[in-house]
Phi, psi and omega in degrees: 000127180270131186233141170247133176254126176246108186202128185267358175253115187303319183292326176293320179295320180294319179297316181295320179299317179296316181294324176295322179293333180278350183284342180057046180245023182055049181264131174240121176277110183284333182186166175228123177244155188246343186225168176300311183300312181298322181293312180301314179296322178298315182293323178294323184276318187263342188081182184278140171280185176284332186203143176240129167266120192232118174286140183285314182261114176251168185296333181251022175134184178279142187292350175307327184298333179304318185284347174276341185257338180209143179282131181234120183254346184281162179297149179237136167242119184274146171241137189199159175256005180297153178284169187292330179300316182290346186254013178302334180301327180295317179298318183293332184254016173057042177233143181270160176215159180236120177279136177281144355287140186284129178264150182300319182294325178291323178295316178298319179299319181298320179290324177298319180293320179297318179299319180294319181292322179292322179294321182285322187253344183102138187293341183255023184286346175059232184298340177295333180288316188257349184054046195298317184294313179295322178302311183296319178298313180296320181294314180300320181295314182291322176296317178299319182292337181275353182263148174302141184266146181287138177258345180201157176235144183259133180233141177264125178235100181066239180261011181231160178252138180238131177262126182250119179290143183301327182287346178268354186270126176277312178195164173253146175213156181247135176217125182055040178066017176245133181269140182230154168254136167244123183276170180296336178272000174094007179274146180248139178226144177271137176236153188266042177224152174277173186293326177296318178295317179299316181304319182288341181272353189254154173285117187286352173282333182261328184238149180222139177278099183292318178198188182297338187264333190226133169240119187247148171280158180297329183290341187259006175276106181276317185204143176234122181240147174291146187226172183304142174063036176066018172277171176239140178251130187246132171259127181252153170235128353301159183297142175260142189294328183259161176292133182250113180240144172256129185294163177303321183291330183266352187298319181297315179297321179298316180298319177297319179296322179287345175106025180298000000 
């Protein structure tokens, strides 16, 4: 079995490599990458291995971004230091994970589980084995829920700093790769985070990611209408300049958030 290890701490990668060699399962580690960029380039050049061991937190960001930049169909076993509460998504999606420091018995169990899943679903089932897309969404949600939520955001306006209380925020939006806050009174402020980072800082009971451009508070949803191709069209207050649509794939989650 050909394996790729994605791990930004060299000593952790070396330990995992040694433990894999001791398993006697005809495992060959083809490479070790340390960053999102390096991993994407490795996969483009070498193609997919039989299995990837993937650390969630890398030096240049969360490894979720890899799957946004390149399609990955092979099974994934995640390695992480997150606590068990944040990792319930793995159990729900029938995918294994290894908490650091990795123990030999846990590693062996993970391979036994992978062998069983491959036998049941077929070795070429790809994402059907790991449920990767649903897993990542659930994992990001659970990890976000386990983090303290922001009560205010700091914005720089000229030569002064302004603190914006979370209860005054109508929604966040992105324009020209710059993130903004729009308050309930209609004022706009620039914030120094991207939309993915902002999403993780928010209480998901109060805020919802409508699309890549907009994260809205529940108080700012003025109207929701059915739209073409099972999408939803959202009217916000204060009004947003562009059309705000929730995709067909996100519509069900939006309805649950709204209280359907």
